[in-house]
N, C-alpha and C positions, 0 to 999 in steps of 0.2 A: 357471581358474576362480574368481568369488570369493564362495562362498557364503554368506549370510544365515545366522548359528548361532542368534543371538538377536536378538528382538524386542518390545520393552516401549514403552510409553505412561504417562504421568503427566498431572496435571494441577496449577496452583501458577497461585496468585492474586498477580497482582504492584499494588499501589498504583500510582494518578495521582501524577504528583509532584508539581502543582498542579491546580486548578480548572480545568475544562474543560465547556465550555457551548456550544450551539449553536442552531439554530431549535428541534429538537425533543425534544432529550435533553442529560442530561449521561452523562458518561464516569467513571463511578466506579471503575470496577477494571480489570485486564487479567487474564480468563480465557485463560490459556497455557497449551497440549497442546505437548507435548514427544514426540516420538516418538523413541527411540534405537536403532541398528541393529549387530550386532556379527557379521563375518565372518570367513571360517575365513582368510585372508591376514593378520589380527590387526589390522586395520581397525574405528573405531567412527564411525558417520556419526551426528549430532543434527540431526534438522529439527524443527517449529515453525509454529502455528496461533495463531491466538488467537479471543477475542470481547470486545466491552467490553462484560460483564458477564453475560449470560445464553448457555446453553445448552454451557456446555464439557464439563459430564457428559455431554451425549448424544452431542458427536462421541468422548467417552473413549469412550463404550460400543461405540460403530460400529468403532472400532480394534481394540480388545480382543475384542469379540465376535465381529469379522467379518474383519475387513481382515488385522491383525497374524500370525492364524494361516496365513493362505494363502504367506504368505515365507520360511517355513521352509523352508530348502533351496533355495531360487531363488538363480538368479545375479545378485550387485546392481548386477552392468555394463551389464544390460540394463535399463535406466531406462525407457525407451519402452515397451519389451513390459511390466514392469508396470504403468506408470501404467495402459494399455490395460486389464489383466487384474484391477485392481482396481474400473477405472471399470466395467467387464461385471458384475462380482458386484457392486457396489451400482443397479446399472441401474433399478431399482424405485423409488429415493429420487433418481435425478438427475433433471434440474439442479435443485440446492438446497445453500445454506449449509451446512446438517451437514455432507453427504457429500463436499463440495468442501472442506473444512476439514479434514475428515478423510485425504481424497488429497493435501491441502499438507504435511502433517505428514510424512508418507512420502516425497512425492517430493524435498521439501528434505533429508530425512536420506539418500537417494539419490544425491541431488547434490554434498552432504555427502562422502558417500564416493569419487565418481566425482571429484572434485577433489584429495582427497587420496593416492587412487593415482595421479593422475598428476602429483602435487607439484607443483600449478597453483593460483591463485587462480580463486575463481567468474570475475570479471571477466572475465580470460582464456580460458578454457575455456569461457565463453557466448558469447563473440563478440570481445573485445576490444579495441573500437573505441576507448577511453584510458580513462585512471586517474582522472582526475580532471571532476567533472562541478559542475555550478552549484547552488544551494540556497538554497531560501525558509524561511522561519521561518513557523509558524503558531501554536508558543507564546505569542507576543503579541498573537495577535487574535482571544482568543474572544470571545463573544455579549454574559458579562456585563462585558464591561471597560467603560470610561471612554472616552472620544473621546481624550480626555489620556493614558489609559495607552495605548491604541493610535499616539499618535503617539510617545510615548517608545520605547516597544518598535521601531515602526518607524525610526526614527530609530538606534537602537544596532545595529542591522541596516545597516543603510546604512552607518555609521560603520567598522563590523566587512567592508564589502566584500562583503557579498553582493546579490544581484541583484534578490530578489523577496521581498515579505511577503506573507500571507496573512490577510483578516481576514473574519469570521463575519458573515452577514448573514440580515435574516427578522427584523428589527423589526416591530412593530405595522403602522406606514406607512411605505411605501418612502422617504418624508422624512427620516425619522429616520437609514435606512440612505446616504442619498447626502448628508447632514450628516456622518457617521461619514466616510465615503471623501474628502468634499471636505477634510476635516482634516488627514487623513492627505497625501493628496495635496499639498496647499499645504505643508506640513514636509518634505515627501521632495525636494519638483521631480518633473521630469517623466520620471529616467532609472528610478527604481527600478519594477518589477515590482508590482502589487501585485493579487493574485488576490482575487476574493470566492467565498463557499461559501454557498447556499442551503441545505443538506442536505434536498433534498426535500421542502422547505417548502411550495413554491407551487402554485398551479393556473396552468394557461395563462394564462388572464386576465391575474392579478396577477404572474407572471412577465413579462409584456411591459411591465406597469405599472414595475417594480423594473430592468428592463434598461433604460428609459428614461429614469428618475430617475439611474443611476450612469453612464451613457453621459458626460455632458460631464467626468467624472472619470477616464477612462481605463483600467478596470480592465483587467489582462490577460486574464483572463477570468472568466464565470461557472460556479460549480461547483453540479451537481445539482439545479439550478434547480425539478426536477419529479420524481414517482415515475422511479425507476428503471425499470420498464416501459411507461413511456407512451414509448415511440419517438417515435410521430407527433408528441405534442406536442413534442420535443427538437427535432425538424425546422423544424415552425411555427417554433416560438420563434429557432430560428436564422439562417430567414430574413428575420425581423424586425426584428435588432437588428447593430449592428457588435461585441460584445463576444463573441469566441470562448466556443461554448459549451463546458464537461469535464465527463465524465462517467464511468465506470466503477470505482468504487468500491464499487459495490452490484451487480456482474454475477457471474456464477460460472460463466459456460460462453464459451470463444471464439466461438460463433457467434452471442451478442448484441451482441460486438462487431462482428462482421461484418454484422449488420442494420444496428446504428446507422451504422456507416461507410456503408453502401449509401446509406443514405438522407438523409445529409447531417447526420445530427442530433449529431453529435460532431467538434468542431474539434481536441480534445485530449482523448486517452487513460489515465486514470488507473488501469491495469488494479493489482491488489492481488495479488500470488502467494498469500497465503492463501487468499484470497475466490475465485482463480480454479482453484484445484487444484492451486498449485503453479509452481516453475519450470518444466518441462516447459510445459504450455499458457501459460503468463506469456509465454516466447520465441515462442510461437507466435500471440497478441494483438499481439505488438510488432512481429513481420516484417509482419503483416496489416495494421499501422497504417502502417507504411513504405511499399506499397506504394499506400495513399491520399494520401499526403505529410502523414500526420500523427503530432506530435511523441506521446511518452510520457513522461508524471510521474506515476508511481506514485503511490496513497496510503499513508500511514503506514509503519511498517516499515522506517525510515530505513535499520535495521543491514543489512539487508539488499540492500534496494531501490539501493543507493549502489553496489555489484556489476555489478547487472542494466541499471542504467542507463547506466554504462559501458562498458556490454558492447555496446553496440545503437547505431548511427549516430542512430538518430531518437532518443533518450533526451536529454530539454530539461533536467528538476529532480529532486532529491530534495527531497521535504517533511520538515522538521525536525520532530520530538515527539520528544523523548526518553525513553521508556520502560522500556527494557532495562538501565538504568546501575544498579540495586540487585543483577543477577542475572549480570552480566556483569563480566569484569576488563578490558575494555577497550571504548571507545567509540568514536561515529563521531568522527574527525578531519576538519577544517575550517581548509584554510588558504588564506588570501587571500579569502576569500569561494568557495572550491570545495572540496566534500567529497571525500575521496578515497579510492578504493575497497581494503580491504585488498589485503594482496600474500600473505599467508599460504597454505598450500594448504588449501580448503576454503571454505565457507560465508561466511567473515569473520567469525564470533561466537565470542567466546570465552567458552563460559559459565562461572559460579559453582555448578558442582552443589550444593554445601552450601547455597549462599542459594535454590536452587531448592527442595531439599527442607525447607527452614527453611518454605517458602511451598506446601510441599506440600496440597492438596486430600486428606483422607481420601477 
């Protein structure tokens, strides 16, 4: 047995590295919730989840008041069993963001322990499909940037051998978004993938207009065009455009993905470990998407998602948004345009606990 002897959680605020804006919000800070688990066989697992500015203390309270006390004396090897037990304990508040984020912080800590106990990195223990995966840049594509700045960032990514870049859309008129996309496309040529992201800012009618304006410039996908709970709207949009529709960062349960896939409303799945409740449900979503012949390109959390994208055969892309460099001793390795999953046993994140403590919220 590997009994859990101690469980704790903390909240730390990590400042953004650069201005980040989209059609509906600005990313002002990352509220980072960390869970630390120690076991009777001398191991420690660290897991985490995040918000982009609000709700972190609520997640922390759910962990401290309800979830972590239930872990004492439990066998940490029973990852699926513990996930189901904690999910059952929180049934009154599921499905929802606060609960899924709390579950994710525990589940990633349990997977960290599982990998360390096995002496294997996450990418191998979760599937082991390959170690290197394509990466695309989002950091150079925020909505406040000028067309010239978008072009400069895209050319830098192309010259570095990266396969794709993302630019935010959602300007007051679709013609402005189309003009910005045109500038990037003409600069980089036809080979570079250009992802576009509307951040749930559109109605169905405006999304149809936006897609029509963007189509001539061959975007790789149109991400979150509508509110995430509008499944039928996404399905109707998907039928009206040649641009693949990407969704998933704002979904908090595997069955939400099933509904999207069944209705033909998702051409790309962007499941986020923290928001879906951890690595355990993330893998279920990835395998579900595979049965629909749909690729997985997760949202954010590149330091963790690189290992999961590498683990599954339908993992297609890792999104480059550096956010943990202030609190980790290592960072994502990108070699010849490919992100490399870490080889060290565990989930692949070497936390700087002193730096985290400096940013701890009382």
